[in-house]
TORTIFI-876209 format. One record per residue (C-alpha): residue in three letters; x, y, z. Coordinates in nm, 4 decimals. Last residue first. Layout:
+------+----------+----------+----------+
: type :       c1 :       c2 :       c3 :
+------+----------+----------+----------+
:  Ala :        X :        Y :        Z :
...
+------+----------+----------+----------+
***
This chain:
+------+----------+----------+----------+
: type :       c1 :       c2 :       c3 :
+------+----------+----------+----------+
:  Leu :  -3.2423 :   9.6161 :  -4.7780 :
:  Met :  -3.5929 :   9.4742 :  -4.7425 :
:  Glu :  -3.7762 :   9.7597 :  -4.9164 :
:  Pro :  -3.5347 :   9.7312 :  -5.2109 :
:  Pro :  -3.6648 :   9.3799 :  -5.2789 :
:  Leu :  -3.3937 :   9.1242 :  -5.2083 :
:  Trp :  -3.1469 :   8.9586 :  -5.4426 :
:  Ala :  -2.8452 :   8.7745 :  -5.3021 :
:  Ala :  -2.9326 :   8.4268 :  -5.4315 :
:  Val :  -3.0365 :   8.5643 :  -5.7714 :
:  Arg :  -2.7083 :   8.7539 :  -5.8176 :
:  Ala :  -2.5062 :   8.4533 :  -5.6975 :
:  Arg :  -2.6908 :   8.2220 :  -5.9395 :
:  Gln :  -2.6228 :   8.4725 :  -6.2208 :
:  Glu :  -2.2496 :   8.4659 :  -6.1528 :
:  Ala :  -2.2545 :   8.0857 :  -6.1205 :
:  Pro :  -2.4131 :   8.0433 :  -6.4644 :
:  Met :  -2.7619 :   7.8948 :  -6.4616 :
:  Glu :  -2.9250 :   7.5578 :  -6.4044 :
:  Ile :  -3.2611 :   7.5554 :  -6.2296 :
:  Glu :  -3.2597 :   7.3004 :  -5.9454 :
:  Pro :  -3.2227 :   7.5674 :  -5.6766 :
:  Gln :  -3.5506 :   7.7413 :  -5.7642 :
:  Phe :  -3.5205 :   8.1210 :  -5.7575 :
:  Leu :  -3.5122 :   8.1592 :  -6.1351 :
:  Ala :  -3.8377 :   7.9614 :  -6.1538 :
:  Glu :  -4.0189 :   8.2347 :  -5.9590 :
:  Leu :  -3.9168 :   8.4865 :  -6.2238 :
:  Arg :  -4.0538 :   8.2659 :  -6.5011 :
:  Ala :  -4.3782 :   8.2040 :  -6.3131 :
:  Cys :  -4.4315 :   8.5735 :  -6.2404 :
:  Lys :  -4.3633 :   8.6689 :  -6.6021 :
:  Glu :  -4.6045 :   8.3980 :  -6.7153 :
:  Gly :  -4.8791 :   8.5325 :  -6.4921 :
:  Lys :  -4.8097 :   8.8882 :  -6.6092 :
:  Lys :  -4.8622 :   8.8046 :  -6.9737 :
:  Ala :  -4.5486 :   8.7991 :  -7.1877 :
:  Lys :  -4.4532 :   9.0967 :  -7.4066 :
:  Ala :  -4.1950 :   9.2252 :  -7.1565 :
:  Phe :  -4.0232 :   8.8846 :  -7.1536 :
:  Ala :  -3.9881 :   8.8887 :  -7.5321 :
:  Arg :  -3.8452 :   9.2424 :  -7.5195 :
:  Ala :  -3.5964 :   9.1392 :  -7.2509 :
:  Glu :  -3.4822 :   8.8350 :  -7.4490 :
:  Ala :  -3.4448 :   9.0393 :  -7.7688 :
:  Ser :  -3.2276 :   9.2919 :  -7.5864 :
:  Asp :  -3.3537 :   9.6492 :  -7.5327 :
:  Ala :  -3.3634 :   9.6236 :  -7.1530 :
:  Glu :  -3.0026 :   9.5030 :  -7.1493 :
:  Ile :  -2.9308 :   9.1676 :  -6.9882 :
:  Asp :  -2.7858 :   9.0659 :  -6.6532 :
:  Arg :  -3.0426 :   8.7835 :  -6.6063 :
:  Leu :  -3.1264 :   8.9076 :  -6.2570 :
:  Glu :  -3.1293 :   9.2747 :  -6.3555 :
:  Cys :  -3.3131 :   9.2210 :  -6.6837 :
:  Trp :  -3.5796 :   9.0096 :  -6.5152 :
:  Leu :  -3.6081 :   9.2687 :  -6.2372 :
:  Ala :  -3.6658 :   9.5468 :  -6.4899 :
:  Asp :  -3.9456 :   9.3524 :  -6.6568 :
:  Leu :  -4.0988 :   9.2587 :  -6.3212 :
:  Tyr :  -4.0979 :   9.6258 :  -6.2153 :
:  Ala :  -4.2626 :   9.7221 :  -6.5450 :
:  Gly :  -4.5337 :   9.4620 :  -6.4833 :
:  Pro :  -4.6276 :   9.5987 :  -6.1418 :
:  Ala :  -4.5483 :   9.3885 :  -5.8326 :
:  Arg :  -4.8149 :   9.2079 :  -5.6294 :
:  Lys :  -4.8076 :   8.8942 :  -5.8421 :
:  Phe :  -4.4281 :   8.8778 :  -5.7931 :
:  Phe :  -4.4250 :   8.8785 :  -5.4127 :
:  Asn :  -4.5814 :   8.6080 :  -5.1959 :
:  Glu :  -4.7857 :   8.4275 :  -5.4587 :
:  Ala :  -4.5474 :   8.4423 :  -5.7550 :
:  Thr :  -4.2610 :   8.3438 :  -5.5301 :
:  Pro :  -3.9821 :   8.5293 :  -5.3532 :
:  Thr :  -3.7711 :   8.3163 :  -5.1207 :
:  Trp :  -3.7753 :   8.3803 :  -4.7488 :
:  Val :  -3.5907 :   8.2247 :  -4.4514 :
:  Glu :  -3.2266 :   8.2250 :  -4.5644 :
:  Arg :  -3.3063 :   8.5072 :  -4.8071 :
:  Pro :  -3.3847 :   8.7341 :  -4.5106 :
:  Asn :  -3.0257 :   8.7054 :  -4.3830 :
:  Val :  -3.0658 :   8.6958 :  -4.0076 :
:  Lys :  -2.8677 :   8.9143 :  -3.7690 :
:  Ala :  -3.1593 :   8.9282 :  -3.5253 :
:  Met :  -3.1320 :   9.3074 :  -3.5069 :
:  Lys :  -3.0828 :   9.3361 :  -3.8828 :
:  Asp :  -3.3654 :   9.0943 :  -3.9619 :
+------+----------+----------+----------+
***
């Protein structure tokens, strides 16, 4: 991607199948907090942490769908996000 000067997010979007199902639950919890810009001890974060992994994956995948409404700041954070291994 660096040699081709391609932004990976222009050609790849994380989904449950291609990324989230392979990540550990604690990673998903931290990612939810990062993308939503919430504290790990917030009620929303605790509720997310209690969800089953399949639901966590689905909720994270939904954040990356363009039709989901969210504040512009959060949309920018989601649009720019890449797994650390891809940075």
